[in-house]
Every structure is written in C-alpha cells, then in structure tokens.
N, C-alpha and C positions, 0 to 999 in steps of 0.2 A: 625425463619425462616420458619419452617415447619407449624406452626400456621397460619402464613400471607399467605401462598401460597394456603391456603384452601379459601380465599376470593375471590372475582372478582373485578378486576380493569379494568378500561377504559387504556390501553396501545396504545399509540400510538407513531411510529418511523418516525420522520421528516427528510429528504435531500435534496441535488439539485446536480443533475448531472453534476457538474465541474469535468469532466473526469468519469470513472469509478470506482476510488477508493473509494468514498462516498457511490456507492451503495454496493460495496464488503463489507463496515463496515457494512451496515445497515443488510446486510444478514447474518452477522457474529451473530451482535447482536440477530437477530430475529431466528437463528437456537440455540442459547442459551437459549432462552426464555424457563422457566419451562413448563412441560405438563399441568400445570392446569391453563394456560394463553394464552389469544390471542391479536393479536395484529394488527393494521392497520398502514400502509405506505401511508404518504402525501409528497406532494414535488417533488416526483421522476421522473414525466414531467415537465421539464421547459426548451423550446427550447431557448429561450432568454438567459437565462443563460449559457447555454451550447454553445451555439454561440461566446457569449461573452468570455468565457474561449477558445475557438477554436481561433479566431482572436489574443489575448492576446499570447497563448502557441507557435503560429507559426510564429508571425511577431518577427523579430530579435530586432527591434527597440523598439516596443512596449512592450518586454519581457524585455528588459536592463530597461526600464523607469518603469517597474514595480518592477525589483528587487531594484532598487532605492529606491521605495515609500516603499518596504518594509525592507529595513538595513538602512537607514536616519531617526534617530528616531523624529527629526521635520517631515518631511515629510510622514513617517509613521503615525503619529498623525494625523496631517490634512486631508491624502487621506482616513483614517479608520474614521473619524468624517462626513467626505462627504459621502461614502459609506453606512456608518449605517443609516445616515438620508434617505438617497435614497430608501435603503431597507426597512424601516419603514414607508415609505410614503402611501402606499398601503396594507393593511393588509386583506381587506374584504374578498379575496378569502381565504385566508389562515382562516380567522375566520368562514365563509363558513364550510369550512371541517370540521373543529373544532365541530362547533355546529351539523352538519350531525353525527359525529362518536362519541361522547361522549355521555353517557346514564347518568343520571344526577342522577340515583340511587347507582352509583358506583364511589369510588375516583378516579382520573385520573393522571396517568403518560406520559409523555412525554418526550422521549430520541432524541435528536438533534443531527446528524453527520456532519452539516454543518453550520457555523456560521452565514452564510447568511438569510436562514430560522430561526436560532434559536433567532437571535434580532427582527424577526417580530413575533416569539411565546412568546417571554417575553414580549414585549410590548403588547400585547393582554392580557396576565396575568395581568400584572400591571394597566391595565385599568380596572380590576375587572368586566369585563362584563359576567362572567360566577360565580355563585352563590357558589358554593364548590371550595377551593383552589385546585391549579393543580400542581403538584409537577414536577418542570422542570430540568431536566440533560443533560448535554452537553457534548460531547465525543470529545475531541481535534483528529483530526487525524491525524497528524503530530507530530512528535517533535519538535513542532517552536513554540514558546511563541510570536504569534503576537497578536496585538493589538484586530483584529477582534474577539477573542476568548474570549474578556473582557465583558461577558455575566453577568446580574445579576441572574442568574439561582439560584436553591436551591444548584446543587451540579456541578462542574466541574470536570472531569477525564481525566487527562494527563498521557502519558506514560512514565514521568521521573521527580526526583527532581529538575532537572535542569531546565525544564519548569515551574513546580512549582514556585521555587524561583524567576524567572525572571518576571513571568504573577502577584505575589504579589508584586514585586518592582514597577511594572509599576500601579498597583492599588494606591501603597502608593504615586508615583510620582504626583498622579491626586487626592490627597487626597479623595480618595474613598475606601469604605469599601469594603476587598473582600469576596467574598463569598467561600463556601468550597470548597477547591481544594485538590483533592486525587489522587495521584499517585496508579495506577494499571498497569499493562502489556498492552501492545498494544492489543488491540481484534481484534485475526485474528479467522478465522473461526475453529470451534471446531472440525469440521472433520478432519479439517487438522491435528490435533494433534494426529489421531490414528496409531499405529503401521502398517506398512506395513506388510505382509505375507513374510514369508520367501524367498517363490520363487519370489515375485515381488521383494524384497529387491535386491535378488540374479542378476536380471536381471539388476538392475540400476549399481549394483557393473561391472556386464561387459560390460555396455556399456561405463566407464568411465577407465577400464583396457587398458593401451597402446597398447599391443601384441594380444587384444580381437578382432576378425572380425567384432562384433556386431556394429553396427551405434551406435553414440551418438545420443540420443534423445534431442533437443534442444527446449525449449516453446518462443516464444515471443509472449507476449501479447502486441497487439497494443492500447496505451490509446485510452480515447474517446473523445481528441484534434488529434487525429491522427499525433503526432509528430514525428519527427527523422524518418522518412518513409525512406529520401535519404540516411541516414546512414544506416538503416536496409538493403536497395536494396544492397550497395555497400558491404557489410559485407557478406550478404547471398552469392553473385557472390564470393567474392574471397574465401570464404569457400569450395563451393562446386569446384572451380576451381580447388583450390591446392589437393582436396581430389582424384582427377581424376591423379593427379602425386605422390600423396603420398598415397598408399592404408592402410596402417596402421593407418591413419587418416582420418575417416570418420563421416558425420555428415548429420542429417535428421531433418528437421525442422517441426514445430507444431506452426502455426500463429493464434490466436487467434485475430478476429477483428469484429466490426459489418460494417453491410451494409451501404455505402454511398457514395457521390460523394468525397468524401476525401480522401476515401481507393480503391476504383476501379480502377485507373491506377496501384497501387501497385497490386492488386491481379490479374489482366489481364494480367501484365509484368508476373510473374511468374505462372500464371494458369495452363501449361503444363507441368512442372517441377514434375518429379516423386520424388524429394527428399523433396517435399513441400506439407503439407497439410494446408488446411484451414478450420478454424472452425468459420463460417462466422454467427452472431446472427441478426435479424432483428431489434432489438432495445440493449438499455445498458441492460437489464435485462435478456435477453437471453443470450446475449454475456458473462455476469459471470458466467452463469449457464454453459454455453459450457467450459469456462476454468476449472470451478471446476470437471467437467465431465472427463475432458483431464488426468486429476490426479488421478481418480478413474481407470483407465485402468488399465490391466494386464501388460501393457507395458509402464509404464510412463514416462514422460521425467526426467534426471538427470540432465540437465541444464536448468537455464531460463536467459534470455538476457531481462533486463528491466530497466526503470529508476527508481532512488531511490526516488519513492514514497510509497505509502503505501505498496506497493507490497514487498518491503525489509524489511518490520518486520516480514515476515516469517521465518527471521533467529532465531527467537524465537523457532521454531520448531527445530528438529534434521534430518539428511538426510536419517534416517531409519523411517520417518512419512510419511503418505500420502502427506502432503504439505511442504515436506522438500529437493526442488531440490537445487543444489548449485547455488547461486547468482552471476548473472554477471550484472555489474551496467554499464548505459551508463552516457553521459554528465547528470547532474541537470538540471530542468528548473524550476526556482521559489526559492526565500530562504528558503522555506519550505524543498525542496530536499537537497541543501546545510545542513540544519539543521539537517535531516535524516542519512548523511555521517557523520555528527559529531557525532551524536548519536551511528552510527554501529562501529566509530573508539575510540570511549571513551570507550565502553563498550566489547573491544576487539572481536569482532567480524569480523573486515576489518581490514587488513594491510593497513599502511599510502601509500600516492599517492607516496611518494620515493621510497618505496619498490616493488611497480609497475613497476615503469619506471627501477630500478633496475634488476628486473626479466625481461622485455621485453628485456631490454639490453644485459641482460645474454643468452637468447635465440638466438638472432640476432648473438653473438659472440661464440655460441656453448660451452660456459665458464660451464662446467660440474661440475665444483666444486662448483662456486654460485648456481648454480641450483640447486643440491643436499641439499645445506645451506635450501634455500628454503623451499625443498620438507618436510626438517623435522619440520618447522614452520607450513606446510599448514593443519596441523590436527586440529588447533586451530581457523581456518578461516571457517566461514559461506558464507561469502561473500567478492568479489573482484572487483576493477574498473577495466574498460575496456579503454585502450588508447582512445582518441578523435577520432584519425583518423580510419575509416574502415580498410584502408588499415593494419595499425599496429595492429588494433583490432585484425584482423583475423590471423596476426602471431602471438599474446599472446595465443590466445585459442588454435590452434593449438599446440604451445609450452606445453601451460599447460596441454594437453590432452598426448601429447607425451612422457613429462617427469615426469608425474604421479604428478601433482601438482592436479589435480581434484579427482585422486583417494586416493589421501591423506585426501583432504578436505572431501570427501564422507565417511571416516574414522573418523569422530569428535571425538574429545577427548576434548573440553574446557566447559565442561557442569558448567552452569552458577546457584550460590547460592543465587543470590539476587532474593527476591521476585517479584521484578517489570520486572524481566528477563524471567519469564516462561511463556508460552503459554496457561495459563489460565486467559486471561484478559476478556473474555466474561464472565465466571463463576462470577468473582470478581466484574465484575460492577452490574450485577443482584443481586447479595448479597447484595452488600452495599446499592443500592438502595431500597429492598425490606426491609432490618434491619431499614433503615431512616422511613419507614411507620409504624413500630410498635412504634416509639417514638412520 
C-alpha cells in the first residue's frame, strides 16, 4: 500500500446530482483520498437528471409507480433495461470529459457514486477507446440491492452482506458473471468520525437534559428534491407553539437547504422567526459544505430530522463525534429508503415501528412505567422513527426530550464489533482500490 501511494494516478470521481446524497458521498470519498493523490470530479452538474428526480420525489402518483417498479421483480427488470439503454445512448459528453482529464502517462482509476453515470463510464471502458486500461470502482450509495447497480465494473462496494448476496443472486438469475463485490462500511465523511472536544460534547448533553434551560438544537437538511416541506412546516410550527406553553421543552432549528424556486416559499414563511436559522447554499455543492460547517460549530445540533437516505448512515459514528447527532427519521421515499430502514433495524441501530407506536401511546397516556422501560432501552438506539403525522411527530419529539429518551440515546452504549459497521468505510474503499492496483 505504501509503495503504490508513491505512484501517480489519474483519479476521477463521477456522480450525478439526484438529491444531495451522491454529492455527500463523493465529498466523503474525496476527503479520504491519500494526500499523495489528487482527483477530478465529473458529472456533478446535470440539471435534467436533477429535475427528473425532483418530479418523481414530489409527485405522489409518480412516486408510487416508481416504488412499484423498484419492488416488482419483472417491472424492475424491464424498467432497469430501459433506463440503462437510455442512459448509455449518449456518452459523448462523458467521454470528452474523460479525454480532457486523463493523462495517458498514468494509470486511471474511476470511482462512480451513481449508477446512471457508472453505466456510461462502463460502456466507454468496454468500447476500448482508451489505450490503457481504466480501473472502475462503483459505490452503492444505499443498502439497496437494485438492478441498476448491476454494472460490470472491476469492483462494486456495498454496505452489507445482505445487499451483496441479493445482487449476486440477480446476476445468477440473468446467467451473467458477477464482478467482484466487496462489503465495506458505508462511506461517511471521515471528519464526522472525529471525537468532540469535552466542552462541545458537554454542550450537546446539556441540550438534551430535560431540566436544562438550554434549547435543543435541531438540524433539518432539506433534500435536493425539496420533498416533505409541508411536513417540516407543520412540525416546526407545532414544536414552537408547544414550547411557548412548556418552557421546559424548547427547540431551535437550523435548516440547511439550497436557494431555488422549490424552497423559497418555505424560507420566506419562517424568515422572521428567531428560533429558525437558515443555511442557504447557492448550489448543491455549497449546500453540502454549509451542512458540514454546521456540525463543526462550537454549539452543534444534537438532533437531526431527515429522510432515511444516505444521511441515516451517520449512525455508524457515535454521539460523541462531530457527525453524531441523534437521527430522527421521517417517512421514506423510494425503495432504497425502506431498505435503509431495514438495514438500521437489522443491525440494532433503530427500534421497530411497533416500539415507536407504543412509545408515542405511552407519552399520550402519561404511562410512566412504560416510558421508563423504554428509557432503559434507548441507550442502544442511534436513530428513531417519527410518526407520519406532523402533529404526532411533534408530540413524540417533545415526549422523547421531556422523559429522557434523547439523553439516554446520547449516552449510547451499543457499540458494534462487526467490521462492516465501523465508520471507516472511506479508508477501506481506498485501501482495497490501491491494493488491487498492485496485483
């Protein structure tokens, strides 16, 4: 490993902006790159793909059609074949960018963090238009074994054995030889794994202590498709309305979003509210940067409300790290987010949906015995589902704060020994890629 890092490589990271998640993964991979190497990012600006994702994510009927095609095996195969065909019909722009980037004197490594552009890259590689071989690595950015990740790359990285086995089964069903599929921890920003300074950690603890007057800071990262804004609007209003009646339960919100027509009404509605601060990026890249900066502050958020997208994999860190807020999960959008919930529950990071419902019922009935039972369990949780109703979600958040569920989760004790559940995914990915260059 040490010897190969003295060599120079053409390193290219490719992505597509379908939401902010793939940009976050791209940035995480970039930040974990050995200091002796440089990388070029291509594909990060693709307004057509971004608009398509926005329409699918926000239209209820189109979203249900998409979820059907993702979960019905026959429909998934037909849809995947169509999308793969359409995606690989025009590779000229991608090929031109590769030509401009690749120095023929050095070996080339391409790391793809989105299936759409990965198919284009692989088609270009298979055409043998470049004289020297190109090593292609694909990172699956959800724990979701969907067909569009079936790419004949040199290596595919997945976050669980479950996803690996299901992808291998799909290759077998198609009588197609599978590429090398490696299980590595999900790649999160290496900076998020850094331990908090004592005074910052103590600040987070104070936010979550039921009797402490300090307000609990809540981060709400708005997705690139700007979905669930109506849910967030009602939830924030309910929480702020309740806090005027119950001084012991107070919240303040940091909303991270990008500037645009989809988010402007939401921003304007809350602009004058002193309990809400907006961190608005001019584009997707700046929005991700603002999010990272928020957690680098001296008074970082202790709670984060987010979809079960790639954000939920921050559970691999612990609450005493820079990237370790308690994760409150909203309703999933798309099969991959349901699969991510299964990953969290399967690995013990998340209580069952039934547990969440029983806990909400206990809050509503002031059933102290049941609540105290769940408080004793909560130190093994890194995330928790929110009820679908914003009214009930506000009651649930207030109850978790007031009765000590959140402070118990902050004192997390369910540390994992499984190598695939560590926060070292970025390091493991680069280690494996460079090891394969030696062979």
